[in-house]
N, C-alpha and C positions, 0 to 999 in steps of 0.2 A: 504494500500500500504506500502511496505517496506520503512523504513525511508531513506535508501541509495538512492533508486530509486526516492523518493519524493524530496530529495535535488537536485538530478541531473535534474529532470524535472523542479523544481523551477528556475533553472538557464538556462532554455531553451535548455537543451541537448536533442537532438531528440531521438526517440525510436531506430532508426537505430544506432546512436552513442552509446547509452546505451548497446544495444545488442552486438555491436562490442567490446566495452570495456570489457564486461563480457566474451565474447568469447575469447578475448586475455588473460584475467585473467585465463581461464581454460587451456591455452596453455603455457603462459609465464608471470607470475606475475610481473616480473621486467619491461617488455614491457608495461604492463597495467598501471604501475605507470607513465611512460612517457606519455601515452595517457591522463591520468587524468590531468597532467600538461598543456595539450594543449586544454582543454575544456573551458577555460576562466572563471573558477569559481574563485571568489575573494578569496584571501588567508585566510581571516577570516572564510569563509564558508568551505573552503577546510580543514582547521584546525579542524573545528567543525565536519566535516564528518569523518576525521581520528580518532578523539577522540571517536566518536560514534562506529566506527568499533573496536577500541582497547578495549572499555568497553564491547562490545558485539559482538565478532567475528562470532557468529551464524547468524548475519544479512547478512553476505556474502552468506552463504548457502541458506538462505531464498530468497535472491535476485536472485541467480542463478536458484533456483527451480522455482521462480515466472516467470522468463524469459524462462523457458522450456529448460535449458541447463543441462548438466551432471555434477553434483557436484563431482563425483569421479575423474574427470579430474583435478579439482582444487586440490584435495588431492594429486594426482599423481605429479602435478607440484610443490606443496609445498614440497613433499618428495624429489624431484629432487634438489630443492634449499638447502635442509638441508644436502645434501651429500657433 
């Protein structure tokens, strides 16, 4: 299992919430950040999760693919933010 998904599940984030989070990520990464803050993950674990993603950004793609979502939408949203 993807380490991002494992951390979320470890903190009792439901499959539905995880799928919603990554669906939001594919549409609006900034909104996804707000959702992450509302999941009740302790700050030290959230910091660990963010460090993991920053060290290995490919984990996001792996999680999106594992959830059956379209990663090209993540890339499009990222490009929109870069403008």
